[in-house]
Backbone bond lengths (Angstrom), bond angles and torsions (degrees), N, CA, C in turn:
res aa  C-N    CA-C-N  psi(-1)  N-CA   C-N-CA  omega(-1)  CA-C   N-CA-C  phi
1 M - - - 1.461 - - 1.519 110.52 -
2 A 1.307 116.46 131.65 1.459 120.46 -178.00 1.511 110.61 -72.60
3 E 1.332 115.97 136.72 1.462 120.71 -179.68 1.525 111.65 -68.74
4 T 1.341 117.16 -18.10 1.460 119.80 -177.87 1.526 111.90 -79.72
5 T 1.330 117.76 -7.30 1.458 120.30 179.13 1.525 109.98 -61.64
6 A 1.329 116.40 130.57 1.463 120.06 -179.56 1.525 109.73 -66.53
7 P 1.337 117.80 140.26 1.468 119.85 -179.70 1.528 111.60 -65.39
8 L 1.316 115.27 140.75 1.460 120.94 175.67 1.522 109.95 -79.51
9 L 1.329 115.73 -42.45 1.457 122.34 178.58 1.519 108.65 -128.35
10 S 1.312 116.70 131.44 1.456 121.57 -178.47 1.524 109.45 -132.35
11 V 1.329 116.26 125.99 1.465 122.31 178.38 1.519 108.29 -115.76
12 E 1.348 116.18 124.76 1.450 121.05 -174.79 1.531 110.36 -126.48
13 H 1.332 116.23 120.91 1.467 123.52 174.57 1.528 112.45 51.77
14 L 1.321 116.23 42.56 1.466 120.85 -177.12 1.527 111.43 -68.36
15 K 1.314 114.82 132.78 1.464 121.68 175.05 1.525 108.80 -131.01
16 V 1.314 115.87 133.03 1.465 121.65 176.95 1.519 107.64 -130.58
17 S 1.320 115.86 129.62 1.464 119.53 179.84 1.524 110.00 -139.24
18 Y 1.321 114.88 157.80 1.462 121.89 178.28 1.519 108.73 -121.87
19 P 1.339 117.77 139.20 1.469 119.76 -176.58 1.527 111.81 -70.61
20 L 1.318 115.03 143.51 1.458 122.48 170.74 1.519 107.80 -101.86
21 R 1.337 116.52 127.42 1.461 120.39 -175.64 1.521 110.40 -121.48
22 S 1.319 114.96 148.07 1.462 120.49 178.48 1.521 109.73 -75.39
23 S 1.317 115.67 156.92 1.467 119.66 178.39 1.521 112.10 -73.15
24 I 1.331 116.59 -12.69 1.465 121.20 178.89 1.521 108.56 -103.25
25 L 1.305 116.61 118.26 1.465 124.19 177.98 1.532 112.61 61.50
26 M 1.331 117.03 8.39 1.465 121.56 176.09 1.525 111.96 53.92
27 R 1.325 116.62 37.34 1.462 120.14 177.76 1.521 110.51 -72.81
28 R 1.313 116.27 143.86 1.465 120.43 178.04 1.521 109.03 -74.86
29 I 1.335 115.44 126.01 1.460 119.69 -177.88 1.537 111.77 -119.22
30 G 1.299 116.04 0.87 1.461 118.67 179.54 1.518 110.34 167.32
31 E 1.322 115.87 -162.54 1.456 120.55 179.09 1.524 110.88 -145.48
32 N 1.309 114.22 151.58 1.457 121.61 175.32 1.528 107.17 -107.68
33 V 1.312 116.69 111.67 1.460 121.33 -177.00 1.528 108.70 -81.90
34 A 1.341 115.79 113.89 1.465 121.09 -178.56 1.523 111.92 -89.96
35 V 1.332 116.91 -33.69 1.470 122.54 -179.16 1.517 107.66 -139.02
36 S 1.332 116.71 135.07 1.459 120.21 -176.36 1.519 111.63 -135.97
37 D 1.333 116.50 121.80 1.467 124.29 171.01 1.537 112.61 53.80
38 V 1.328 115.95 52.73 1.475 121.14 179.25 1.523 109.43 -92.78
39 N 1.327 116.09 132.52 1.462 122.06 179.89 1.530 109.45 -132.54
40 F 1.331 116.56 131.19 1.465 120.40 172.06 1.535 109.57 -166.29
41 E 1.329 114.90 164.76 1.463 121.63 177.82 1.519 109.43 -132.18
42 I 1.326 115.30 151.53 1.462 121.66 172.59 1.516 107.57 -126.33
43 R 1.325 116.22 124.22 1.457 121.75 -179.54 1.524 110.48 -97.61
44 P 1.316 117.92 161.03 1.472 120.26 -179.32 1.526 111.99 -55.38
45 G 1.328 115.77 131.20 1.448 121.04 178.53 1.506 115.26 77.36
46 E 1.334 118.02 10.93 1.465 122.04 -175.58 1.527 110.68 -107.21
47 T 1.322 115.96 150.51 1.465 122.25 174.41 1.520 108.78 -115.79
48 V 1.316 116.21 117.85 1.464 122.41 178.25 1.517 108.08 -109.55
49 G 1.329 116.26 129.37 1.454 121.24 -177.93 1.514 112.91 -102.14
50 L 1.326 115.55 143.20 1.460 122.95 170.91 1.519 107.16 -113.47
51 V 1.327 116.79 121.79 1.455 119.91 -177.44 1.524 109.73 -130.69
52 G 1.307 115.10 147.32 1.462 120.85 -179.70 1.515 108.84 167.93
53 E 1.307 116.30 166.99 1.455 119.30 -179.67 1.524 110.64 -73.47
54 S 1.329 116.62 170.58 1.461 121.61 179.19 1.527 110.29 -58.25
55 G 1.332 116.32 135.11 1.451 121.02 -179.42 1.512 114.85 86.65
56 S 1.333 117.09 6.03 1.467 119.69 -178.20 1.526 113.03 -80.86
57 G 1.332 117.95 -11.47 1.465 120.79 177.40 1.513 115.09 107.75
58 K 1.327 117.69 8.36 1.473 120.93 -176.71 1.531 111.61 -61.47
59 S 1.318 116.42 -54.17 1.471 120.27 -177.37 1.525 111.28 -68.02
60 T 1.334 116.71 -31.58 1.462 119.55 177.20 1.520 110.86 -62.19
61 I 1.328 116.70 -42.22 1.468 120.41 177.42 1.524 110.29 -62.02
62 A 1.331 116.75 -45.12 1.466 120.74 -179.01 1.521 111.03 -60.42
63 R 1.311 116.85 -46.41 1.465 120.22 -177.45 1.526 111.74 -70.74
64 T 1.318 117.15 -28.21 1.461 119.95 176.37 1.524 110.79 -72.92
65 V 1.330 116.44 -42.00 1.463 120.57 179.73 1.522 111.08 -59.26
66 I 1.330 116.86 -39.51 1.459 119.78 -176.39 1.529 112.46 -88.97
67 G 1.343 116.54 -3.96 1.462 119.99 173.52 1.508 115.88 94.90
68 L 1.340 118.50 10.79 1.457 120.94 178.60 1.520 111.83 -83.27
69 V 1.321 116.63 -21.44 1.471 123.04 177.33 1.526 107.67 -128.14
70 P 1.340 119.24 130.89 1.463 120.08 -179.14 1.524 112.31 -72.66
71 A 1.312 115.80 145.91 1.465 121.16 176.70 1.524 109.45 -86.26
72 A 1.329 115.81 138.31 1.459 120.60 176.96 1.517 111.64 -84.98
73 G 1.323 115.93 -17.46 1.456 120.64 179.51 1.504 110.72 -171.91
74 G 1.323 115.69 166.67 1.450 120.78 -179.89 1.519 112.88 91.50
75 T 1.327 115.35 -176.10 1.462 121.73 -175.31 1.514 110.14 -134.31
76 I 1.337 115.81 138.52 1.463 122.53 173.34 1.520 107.00 -119.61
77 R 1.323 116.70 119.35 1.459 121.29 -178.81 1.524 110.49 -115.13
78 F 1.326 115.09 133.72 1.460 121.56 175.18 1.522 107.92 -120.79
79 E 1.327 115.45 118.76 1.470 122.09 -174.98 1.523 110.89 53.16
80 G 1.333 116.07 38.23 1.459 122.23 176.37 1.509 115.40 86.46
81 N 1.332 118.41 -8.22 1.462 122.29 -177.79 1.527 110.59 -100.00
82 D 1.331 116.23 134.05 1.454 121.59 179.01 1.530 109.37 -71.18
83 I 1.344 116.82 115.70 1.462 120.46 -178.75 1.527 111.86 -109.06
84 S 1.320 117.11 4.75 1.462 119.95 -175.33 1.525 112.89 -76.28
85 R 1.326 117.11 -13.49 1.463 119.38 -178.44 1.528 111.86 -129.81
86 L 1.316 116.15 33.44 1.456 120.69 -179.94 1.524 111.00 -79.38
87 S 1.325 115.68 154.47 1.463 120.83 173.53 1.525 109.35 -74.73
88 L 1.333 116.42 168.82 1.463 120.32 179.71 1.522 111.65 -59.72
89 R 1.328 117.75 -38.59 1.454 121.26 179.28 1.528 111.07 -66.07
90 Q 1.314 116.17 -41.61 1.462 119.80 178.60 1.524 111.63 -68.96
91 M 1.339 116.85 -35.54 1.457 120.59 176.88 1.519 111.15 -64.66
92 K 1.304 117.33 -32.89 1.473 120.85 178.03 1.517 110.17 -59.48
93 D 1.318 117.11 -43.88 1.464 120.43 179.94 1.526 110.83 -67.62
94 M 1.337 117.31 -37.70 1.454 121.10 -179.12 1.524 111.78 -66.79
95 R 1.318 117.01 -34.80 1.463 120.49 -175.80 1.526 112.12 -67.75
96 R 1.313 116.78 -15.15 1.458 118.70 174.53 1.527 110.14 -65.29
97 D 1.326 117.40 -33.44 1.461 122.07 -178.36 1.525 113.07 -91.32
98 M 1.333 117.55 -11.02 1.452 120.83 -176.66 1.525 108.75 -135.49
99 Q 1.314 117.19 111.24 1.456 122.25 -177.14 1.524 110.66 -115.51
100 M 1.339 115.30 169.21 1.461 119.85 -174.69 1.523 110.48 -135.95
101 V 1.329 116.39 138.29 1.457 122.94 172.42 1.522 106.52 -111.38
102 F 1.330 116.24 120.36 1.464 120.91 -171.59 1.530 112.01 -88.24
103 Q 1.329 114.17 168.31 1.466 120.51 -175.31 1.522 112.15 -67.97
104 D 1.330 117.02 -47.53 1.460 120.64 -175.93 1.522 109.21 -90.88
105 P 1.328 118.47 109.38 1.463 120.39 -175.90 1.520 113.71 -72.67
106 Y 1.327 117.71 -6.69 1.467 119.21 177.66 1.525 111.40 -101.61
107 A 1.344 116.43 -45.12 1.458 120.02 -178.30 1.528 111.86 -65.56
108 S 1.331 117.21 -24.64 1.463 120.15 -178.02 1.522 112.93 -85.62
109 L 1.343 117.51 -1.26 1.461 121.29 179.54 1.527 109.67 -113.99
110 N 1.318 116.84 135.68 1.467 121.79 177.69 1.527 108.97 -70.75
111 P 1.332 118.52 114.90 1.467 120.24 -175.43 1.520 113.85 -67.32
112 R 1.339 117.87 -11.97 1.463 120.66 -178.18 1.525 113.12 -92.34
113 L 1.326 116.02 -3.64 1.457 119.76 -179.02 1.520 110.35 -107.90
114 T 1.323 115.58 145.01 1.456 119.86 173.89 1.528 109.06 -74.15
115 V 1.326 116.24 167.76 1.463 119.93 179.37 1.531 109.79 -59.79
116 R 1.311 117.05 -41.77 1.472 119.92 179.01 1.517 110.64 -57.61
117 D 1.337 116.86 -46.08 1.467 119.89 -177.99 1.522 111.72 -70.88
118 L 1.335 117.37 -32.29 1.461 120.40 176.91 1.526 110.95 -63.65
119 I 1.319 116.14 -43.04 1.466 119.96 179.61 1.522 110.95 -70.12
120 A 1.332 116.54 -38.19 1.465 120.69 -176.68 1.528 112.80 -78.16
121 E 1.333 117.36 -9.42 1.468 120.56 -176.72 1.520 111.64 -57.86
122 G 1.333 117.24 -40.18 1.466 119.85 178.74 1.512 112.77 -65.24
123 W 1.319 117.17 -31.30 1.462 120.67 179.80 1.521 111.11 -71.88
124 R 1.339 116.87 -25.03 1.470 119.74 175.07 1.530 110.51 -69.54
125 V 1.335 114.87 -39.12 1.466 119.75 -177.64 1.526 110.80 -77.42
126 H 1.334 116.77 -43.19 1.465 122.26 -178.64 1.524 108.58 -107.91
127 S 1.299 115.39 86.65 1.469 120.12 -176.78 1.524 110.20 -69.70
128 G 1.325 114.62 152.02 1.456 119.88 175.79 1.513 113.98 99.30
129 I 1.332 118.13 -9.36 1.464 119.82 179.03 1.516 110.45 -77.58
130 V 1.323 115.71 -50.63 1.466 121.90 179.48 1.522 108.68 -133.85
131 P 1.336 119.04 127.69 1.471 120.71 176.60 1.524 110.79 -59.77
132 R 1.319 116.57 144.10 1.461 121.39 -175.17 1.530 112.32 -56.02
133 E 1.328 116.88 -36.38 1.464 119.06 -177.34 1.529 112.66 -69.31
134 R 1.334 117.14 -12.25 1.456 120.70 179.65 1.530 113.33 -106.34
135 W 1.325 117.19 5.81 1.455 120.30 -176.20 1.528 112.58 -58.96
136 T 1.334 116.10 -47.26 1.466 119.36 -178.43 1.521 110.96 -62.34
137 Q 1.321 117.07 -45.52 1.458 121.19 -179.23 1.522 111.38 -64.03
138 E 1.338 117.05 -44.75 1.458 120.80 -179.11 1.533 111.10 -66.93
139 A 1.340 116.72 -38.43 1.463 119.90 178.93 1.529 110.65 -63.22
140 K 1.317 116.90 -40.94 1.465 120.34 178.54 1.527 110.88 -66.60
141 Q 1.317 117.28 -36.92 1.469 120.12 177.85 1.524 110.98 -65.35
142 L 1.341 116.67 -38.84 1.459 120.08 177.76 1.530 111.17 -67.85
143 M 1.333 116.60 -38.40 1.459 119.83 176.76 1.528 110.42 -60.61
144 E 1.314 115.39 -43.99 1.464 119.51 179.11 1.525 110.68 -65.29
145 R 1.336 116.29 -35.04 1.468 121.33 -178.91 1.527 111.35 -64.02
146 V 1.327 116.96 -34.16 1.459 120.13 -177.68 1.531 112.34 -97.70
147 G 1.325 117.09 9.81 1.458 120.46 174.49 1.506 115.60 88.76
148 L 1.335 117.78 24.19 1.458 121.38 176.93 1.523 110.08 -109.34
149 N 1.313 116.32 151.69 1.460 121.40 178.12 1.528 108.85 -72.55
150 P 1.333 118.82 117.53 1.475 120.45 -178.50 1.520 113.55 -64.15
151 D 1.324 117.66 -17.76 1.460 120.14 177.88 1.522 112.10 -70.40
152 Y 1.351 116.97 -11.13 1.461 121.41 -179.56 1.525 112.18 -95.75
153 S 1.311 117.93 18.36 1.467 120.78 -174.85 1.528 112.93 -66.18
154 D 1.341 118.11 -20.39 1.460 121.30 179.79 1.529 112.44 -94.83
155 R 1.327 117.00 6.30 1.460 120.12 177.92 1.532 110.71 -86.57
156 Y 1.339 114.96 164.76 1.459 121.99 -178.29 1.533 110.16 -104.32
157 P 1.341 117.74 160.42 1.467 120.51 -174.69 1.521 114.98 -54.00
158 H 1.348 117.61 -35.90 1.463 119.20 -176.56 1.529 112.48 -67.69
159 Q 1.324 117.11 -12.34 1.463 121.11 -179.86 1.536 112.01 -89.35
160 F 1.328 116.90 6.20 1.463 121.24 -179.13 1.519 110.52 -119.26
161 S 1.320 116.02 157.65 1.463 121.21 175.19 1.529 109.79 -77.30
162 G 1.345 115.86 173.49 1.463 119.74 -179.36 1.514 112.49 -61.14
163 G 1.336 116.73 -43.58 1.464 119.79 178.83 1.513 112.44 -64.43
164 Q 1.337 116.27 -38.53 1.461 119.82 178.43 1.528 110.99 -67.70
165 R 1.323 117.12 -36.91 1.472 119.90 177.69 1.521 110.70 -64.30
166 Q 1.337 116.45 -39.17 1.456 117.98 178.83 1.518 110.57 -66.37
167 R 1.330 117.62 -34.19 1.466 120.64 175.14 1.530 110.93 -64.45
168 I 1.334 116.19 -35.07 1.471 119.83 175.33 1.527 109.55 -63.41
169 G 1.341 116.12 -42.29 1.468 119.88 178.03 1.517 111.82 -61.61
170 I 1.326 116.68 -38.38 1.465 120.31 177.92 1.518 110.37 -67.72
171 A 1.337 116.52 -40.58 1.470 119.78 178.03 1.524 110.96 -62.30
172 R 1.329 117.24 -39.36 1.470 121.10 177.10 1.524 110.92 -61.02
173 A 1.330 115.56 -42.45 1.463 119.51 179.79 1.526 110.69 -65.17
174 L 1.327 117.01 -40.00 1.462 120.85 -178.41 1.526 112.45 -69.62
175 A 1.318 116.93 -23.44 1.465 121.17 -173.68 1.526 112.97 -58.43
176 L 1.337 117.06 -28.97 1.467 120.38 -177.31 1.523 113.31 -93.67
177 R 1.341 116.75 8.26 1.475 121.98 179.00 1.537 111.32 56.77
178 P 1.344 118.29 52.27 1.468 120.33 -176.11 1.516 112.27 -73.48
179 K 1.335 114.45 165.64 1.462 121.32 173.61 1.525 111.60 -101.93
180 V 1.331 115.82 -27.56 1.465 122.06 178.73 1.516 108.88 -128.71
181 I 1.335 116.41 134.25 1.459 121.59 172.73 1.522 108.11 -120.43
182 I 1.326 115.41 126.65 1.458 121.45 176.96 1.521 108.03 -95.63
183 C 1.316 116.42 118.08 1.463 122.52 -179.74 1.523 108.57 -103.68
184 D 1.326 116.32 103.41 1.458 121.17 -176.91 1.526 109.28 -95.37
185 E 1.332 116.51 96.06 1.472 121.85 -177.51 1.532 110.36 51.96
186 A 1.333 116.09 45.86 1.458 121.33 -170.76 1.517 114.19 -67.82
187 V 1.337 118.17 -17.36 1.465 119.63 -178.52 1.527 112.50 -121.64
188 S 1.325 117.96 2.71 1.461 120.29 -173.15 1.529 112.86 -68.99
189 A 1.342 117.50 -25.27 1.464 120.43 -178.12 1.527 112.43 -91.55
190 L 1.335 117.25 6.29 1.459 121.08 -174.27 1.523 111.52 -106.60
191 D 1.331 115.52 156.23 1.463 120.17 173.69 1.523 109.63 -62.87
192 V 1.340 116.15 157.34 1.459 120.67 -175.35 1.525 111.87 -58.76
193 S 1.326 117.77 -43.24 1.464 120.41 -179.25 1.522 111.31 -65.66
194 V 1.338 116.05 -37.25 1.465 120.04 178.90 1.524 109.91 -72.47
195 Q 1.346 117.20 -34.66 1.458 120.94 175.24 1.525 110.63 -54.89
196 A 1.315 116.28 -47.32 1.463 120.76 -178.87 1.523 111.26 -60.92
197 Q 1.323 117.27 -39.72 1.464 121.25 179.45 1.526 110.97 -64.16
198 V 1.337 116.28 -44.72 1.470 120.12 -178.56 1.529 110.35 -68.53
199 L 1.330 118.14 -39.76 1.460 120.94 177.60 1.527 111.10 -62.44
200 N 1.329 116.83 -42.49 1.468 120.20 177.30 1.521 111.00 -63.68
201 L 1.332 116.52 -37.69 1.467 120.52 177.05 1.526 110.48 -62.13
202 L 1.339 117.10 -46.08 1.463 120.79 -179.99 1.527 111.24 -61.34
203 E 1.330 116.82 -39.51 1.467 120.18 178.69 1.528 111.21 -67.23
204 D 1.323 117.35 -40.19 1.466 121.02 178.73 1.531 110.61 -64.40
205 L 1.336 116.80 -42.10 1.464 120.91 179.31 1.522 110.63 -64.91
206 Q 1.318 116.60 -38.04 1.459 120.23 178.56 1.524 110.89 -64.31
207 A 1.335 116.56 -42.34 1.461 120.73 179.52 1.523 111.40 -66.16
208 D 1.330 117.05 -37.68 1.463 120.89 -176.69 1.526 112.78 -79.76
209 L 1.329 116.99 -37.53 1.471 121.15 -170.81 1.519 113.65 -110.05
210 G 1.325 117.85 -5.82 1.463 120.37 -179.68 1.508 113.87 70.11
211 L 1.324 117.51 30.13 1.458 121.55 -177.60 1.522 111.70 -71.45
212 S 1.324 115.05 154.89 1.458 122.02 170.05 1.525 107.70 -112.96
213 Y 1.336 116.17 143.27 1.459 120.68 -178.85 1.522 111.18 -122.49
214 L 1.326 115.16 139.42 1.456 121.78 161.08 1.517 104.41 -105.23
215 F 1.323 116.88 107.77 1.463 121.78 -169.58 1.518 109.66 -109.12
216 I 1.331 115.63 119.57 1.456 122.26 -175.67 1.515 109.26 -109.63
217 S 1.323 115.97 129.69 1.457 119.87 179.94 1.526 109.57 -161.92
218 H 1.335 114.66 153.13 1.473 119.99 170.42 1.522 109.73 -98.83
219 D 1.327 116.90 -3.80 1.466 122.35 -178.43 1.524 109.24 -91.15
220 L 1.309 116.57 107.32 1.461 120.73 -175.55 1.524 112.86 -66.47
221 S 1.322 118.14 -30.89 1.462 119.95 178.70 1.523 110.70 -66.56
222 V 1.323 117.00 -36.86 1.466 121.20 176.97 1.525 110.18 -67.04
223 I 1.326 116.43 -44.93 1.459 121.42 179.12 1.525 110.63 -59.62
224 E 1.326 116.79 -44.86 1.459 120.83 -179.14 1.518 111.63 -63.26
225 H 1.325 116.64 -33.38 1.459 121.00 -176.25 1.527 112.50 -73.69
226 I 1.342 117.21 -40.17 1.458 118.79 -166.45 1.530 114.42 -109.21
227 C 1.326 118.82 -18.33 1.466 120.48 -169.62 1.533 112.74 -96.30
228 D 1.339 115.42 145.91 1.461 122.31 173.46 1.525 110.83 -85.56
229 R 1.328 116.12 -40.27 1.464 121.88 177.58 1.520 109.29 -134.07
230 V 1.326 116.22 156.81 1.465 121.12 -174.91 1.519 110.31 -134.09
231 L 1.338 116.01 140.53 1.457 122.98 169.96 1.523 107.57 -115.79
232 V 1.321 116.33 130.07 1.462 121.94 178.79 1.518 108.54 -101.38
233 L 1.343 116.29 122.39 1.458 122.14 -177.24 1.515 111.05 -106.71
234 N 1.318 115.14 139.58 1.456 121.30 173.41 1.522 108.34 -141.74
235 K 1.326 116.21 113.86 1.469 122.42 179.80 1.520 111.65 54.95
236 G 1.333 115.62 43.31 1.453 120.98 174.53 1.508 115.61 80.89
237 V 1.319 117.98 6.04 1.462 122.39 -178.34 1.526 108.95 -122.04
238 V 1.342 116.86 137.01 1.461 120.95 175.24 1.523 108.14 -77.95
239 V 1.320 116.14 114.04 1.466 120.04 -177.51 1.523 111.42 -94.01
240 E 1.330 117.10 -20.78 1.468 119.99 178.96 1.513 109.00 -162.77
241 Q 1.330 116.47 145.93 1.449 121.11 175.17 1.523 109.39 -152.27
242 G 1.320 114.89 156.71 1.455 120.40 -179.55 1.511 110.81 167.54
243 D 1.337 116.47 -179.71 1.458 118.68 177.47 1.520 109.09 -68.07
244 T 1.324 115.45 149.75 1.461 121.30 -169.43 1.523 113.06 -58.52
245 E 1.314 116.50 -47.59 1.460 119.95 -176.04 1.526 111.70 -60.70
246 S 1.336 116.95 -45.19 1.462 120.48 -178.50 1.521 111.86 -67.59
247 L 1.336 115.76 -41.31 1.458 118.97 -176.67 1.522 111.47 -66.64
248 F 1.322 117.07 -39.75 1.461 119.50 -179.67 1.526 111.58 -74.56
249 A 1.324 116.20 -30.69 1.462 119.52 -179.16 1.523 112.18 -77.45
250 D 1.345 116.32 -34.42 1.467 119.28 -175.39 1.525 110.53 -144.45
251 P 1.335 118.04 71.57 1.473 120.17 178.59 1.529 110.29 -67.50
252 R 1.336 116.06 135.83 1.469 120.03 -175.76 1.533 112.87 -98.79
253 H 1.338 116.92 -36.51 1.464 118.99 -174.69 1.535 110.24 -84.00
254 P 1.328 117.84 140.57 1.478 120.53 -179.70 1.525 113.25 -56.43
255 Y 1.352 117.60 -34.33 1.465 119.68 -179.87 1.525 110.20 -67.37
256 T 1.339 117.57 -41.90 1.459 120.85 176.99 1.516 110.90 -62.92
257 Q 1.313 115.92 -41.84 1.457 120.27 177.95 1.526 111.00 -61.84
258 A 1.329 116.57 -38.83 1.465 120.35 178.95 1.520 111.30 -66.44
259 L 1.342 116.51 -41.11 1.468 119.97 178.16 1.526 110.96 -61.09
260 L 1.327 116.10 -46.28 1.460 120.14 -177.98 1.527 111.82 -67.48
261 S 1.315 116.79 -34.98 1.464 119.62 -179.58 1.522 111.90 -70.73
262 A 1.349 116.52 -20.00 1.467 120.54 -179.08 1.520 112.72 -85.42
263 V 1.333 117.63 -6.23 1.468 120.57 -179.86 1.523 109.13 -69.57
264 P 1.339 118.37 126.55 1.472 120.07 179.83 1.523 111.41 -62.23
265 V 1.319 116.30 142.97 1.453 122.88 178.09 1.522 108.67 -109.53
266 A 1.338 116.17 127.72 1.464 120.41 -175.33 1.528 111.84 -61.34
267 R 1.320 117.10 -43.22 1.472 121.33 -179.75 1.529 108.72 -129.24
268 P 1.318 116.85 81.08 1.468 120.12 -173.56 1.522 113.26 -59.68
269 W 1.339 117.71 -27.00 1.460 119.06 -179.06 1.527 113.01 -70.02
270 L 1.387 115.16 -14.44 1.450 119.38 177.85 1.530 112.68 -93.13
271 K 1.351 115.33 -7.79 1.464 119.79 -177.26 1.520 109.58 -70.07
272 E 1.325 114.46 132.61 1.463 118.95 -178.91 1.513 110.27 -67.80
273 T 1.304 116.96 141.47 1.458 121.68 176.06 1.512 109.28 -109.16
274 P 1.322 118.79 143.89 1.460 120.90 -178.34 1.524 111.92 -68.03
């Protein structure tokens, strides 16, 4: 990928905080800063990873980028346009180009809707993408695209396994023809073998559709496998970032070194010693 390619998504000096209130009259007495001065870019067709331990601010950044959590400061630009201060109506239009796959593949799906209706839900909100008479056909094509049997389009989420539910979530995201998909711990709740299948699916979709991913995970092996560049978060601050190969081969920050040293080794007796 050429470095001269203009960024699709650009985050500059992002700050996210939550108010601290007193137990008396719920007066605001301060703030809890969850994310501070975060900067990164995602270019077309690129996968950028966010890695860090629980509570480091990964999901907060994802939800702020997509507009589910307000930013306390900084700028978020999509295709050069500042989207950090858009109205709800304007955010609706932006979300067509930026979708999210959540961590829990069951909690993120409405249990009262069939798979067909779950996929078609975005077409109800964003009219003009797919004509209503083609919803069933298009939903089945998307199911087939993500490795699901299209004959199961009338089934409900509880009738699928965890990996199949996550594929439904991916199909829902694809339904709006997005340019960026935010994967918030999208494979962490899955078995290892199913993780590999979903990761391969995401890579195939990226190659076919030119998608860009913001991929969030605490699993360093997953990050190393799928990401082009990585940002390491610690307590809401980016302590190190760089291309994946260089960062894993020669981590500079002590926190990054600690994260990498904590990765289990299958055969520790074969690990080289200095």
